N, C-alpha and C positions, 0 to 999 in steps of 0.2 A: 565670254556666255558668246556661241554660237545663236547664228539663227535658220531655222529650219524651211526649206521649199514648202510651197504652198499651193502646189499645182494638186490639188488632190479630188479633183473630179471624176477622174476615171476610176480613182481607187475608193470610189464608193457609190453607189447605185440605190434609189429608195426604190423597197418593192412597196407599193403600197397596201397589195394583199396580205404583206408579211404580219404576223402579229410582233413584231417586233419594233415598236417604239421607233421613231426616228432618231433622237436624244440618245437612245441605247445605242445607235448604229455609230452615232457620230462617237460617242467612247470608244465603240468597239474599233473606229477604223484608229483612234488616236493610239490606244492603247498597242495594236500590233504594228503601230511606227516602231514604238518603245521597244517593243517586246523582239520586232525584227532586227536592229541595230540602226535604222533610218534616222530616230531620234535618240541621242543618247544621252547620260545626266547631264543639265546643265543646259542643254540646247531651248534657244528660245522658240516655244512653237508661234504659226501663224495668229495673229490679234483675231481679236473677236468678230470683226467687220472684215477681216480675211477671209476668216470660215466661213461667213454669212454668203461674202461673195461667190467664193468657189464652187460652196457644196447647195448653194441654191436655197435654203432651208431657212427657217423665220430665226431673226437674233436669239428670241425666247428659248427656242429648242437649243442650239448652239452657249449659252449663257449658262441653263442648264446643265449641261456638259461636263462644262469645262467646271465649273458648280461640286459638281457631284466628284469628279476626276480629282479636284482639289482635293476635298474632305475626305475622300478613297488614302490620299497621300500620293497620288500619282503624280500631281503635275502640283508647282508652287506658282502662289500669284501673289507678284508683288504692284500692288497699288502704283499707278505712273506708270509702269516699266511694260507689265504682261507679264504672259504664262510661260512656267520653265518645265522641265522635264524635271522632275523631283529626284531628289539623291533618297537613300535610306534614311531615315527620319532619324536629326542629328540627334546627340544625347551631351546632356552633361552631368558630372558624379552629384549624388546627393550625398554621401559620407564624406566625400574628399572636398579639399581645396586647390583646385588645379588652376591653371594659368590658360583660358580661354586663347590665346592663341597657341599654346602647344597642343589644347585638343582640333583647334581646325588643321594644322599642320600635320596631325598627326592623321587625317584625314584626307590625307596628300590634297588639302585645297590650299588656297593664299587668304592671307589673314591681313587686314590693314584697319586704321584706326581715325575715326574724327574726333579729334576735343572740340567740345561745344560749351563746357564752362573750365576753368581753371582759375581760381579766386582767393581771397583772403576773406572771412567772415568772421564777425562775431558771434559765437554762439547763443543763440536763443536756450530758453529753459528746457525744449524738449531734446537738444541735439546735446546740450551740457548732461543732461540724465544719463543722454545715449552713450555716451564717451565716459562718461563719470566723472565729468571735469567741473568748474564753477562756470555759472552762466555769465556770459559775455567775454569769455577768454576769446585769444583769434584762434582761430581752426582755419583749415583749408578746406574749401570744396573742388569735386571733380566732376564733370559729366561727359562720358566718353562712347562713341556708339559704334562698337565691333562688329564690320564687315568678314562674310565668309562670303568671298570672289565678291561678287558686286551686291552682295545681299545681306542688308543690316540684320543681323540676328540676335545682337544683347544690345542694351542701356546698363551700364554702370553709372550710377551716380553714386558717388564716395564722399565721404565724411572722412577727414584725417586731424587726427591730435598731434597738432603742429609743435608742440614741444618736445615729443618723442621724434617726428618725422621733419625737420624743421627746414630740409633744401627741398620740399616734395615739389613747390613750384616752379622751380628752376630745370625742371625735370620735361624732354619731352616724349610726350606719350602716345604724340603718333608711331614712333616708331618702337617704345618701351613698354609694356602695360604696366598700372601701377601694383597688379599682382605681384610681378618679377621686383620689380623696384623695391617695394616692400620686405618684400621676403630674403633679399641684399643687406636691408640697414638695420629691420628688426623682424627676424627670424620669428613665425608662429608658433607658439605654444601650446596653444587652445583657439578653439573655434565656436562659433553658434548659428545655427542655422533655423529659420522658421520658414516655412515655406507655405505659398499658398496662391490662389487662382487671383486673378482682376482684369478690372479693364483699363488698359491704361489712359492716361489723359489725352488732349486732343492734340499735344507738340510732343508727347509719346508716341502715338501714332503717327506722324509726321514723321518721326525722326526711325521709328521700324518700319515705314512705308507700307502700315496694316490698315484696315478700315477700323472705324472710332467702334464697331462692335465684338470685334476678335477677342477672342480668351487667352490673357498671357499669364506666362507662369512666370510668377515673384519669389525671390529668397530675397531675406533679409539676411544679412551676415555679419558678425561681429567676428573680430578677431584679436586677440591678446597675446604681448610679448612679455614674457617676466612678469604677470599678475598685471600688467597696465593697455587699457585698450590703444590699440592704434590705428583701428578702423573699424566705420561702420559703412558697408553698403547696400543701395538697393540694386538690384541684378532685375531686370525685366526683359523676359523673350518672348517673341510669338510663338503661343500655343500652338500653331501648325506649323513651326518651325523646328520644335525644339522638344526631347520627355526626359523627364530624370531617371537618372540609373544608379542604383545602390547595390552592395553587396552586403552581406554580415554572415556573421556565423551565429550556428542555436548555442 
């Protein structure tokens, strides 16, 4: 991602007699720079502090302008990194089960993944019920954070039936997605989705670089191969960065 120059003073003059509030003038300045191509998609705009210094207005004014532009989908704010010119809102399929890496590449962006957890565990009662196996049976557990360019867009928290996929722990999921691997070993014959809005845990917020009160899109997904449950995945997306999209026939 590139950074935008922040010499903005000449581009914005405040008219104390204008009925337009100053925060609206700041919003207009930023949107005009995006519309005229000065700041392109994924450009990191000047920080809140830089805008306060350059424009000579209050931090509260700048903060309101940036918050509203983020809520409107013009900017994308990544906690601890900054604000970027947003792309058209990313989407993920509701009725299809796709590879997130393919979705990102289809948008001509770069995908990479961070493997946070990759382990063997004994299934507790809830996990055993989910995978329809006996309690205490060995299963595999992975947590992977998927990125679009430098921005985290999905947490994939997955349980695997180790009997069906015995070599899961030996895979390099920083370069190969679990979806692609599972489809090559045990092609899906049936799937189940549960979709809802949630607030992520403190740790999940850190992985996604979002504030603790930002709503998230949550998909609970189970997949079958030849009548056996292969996998159960919790997929968490920042609500400000993703939307669900589905098509159906009447």
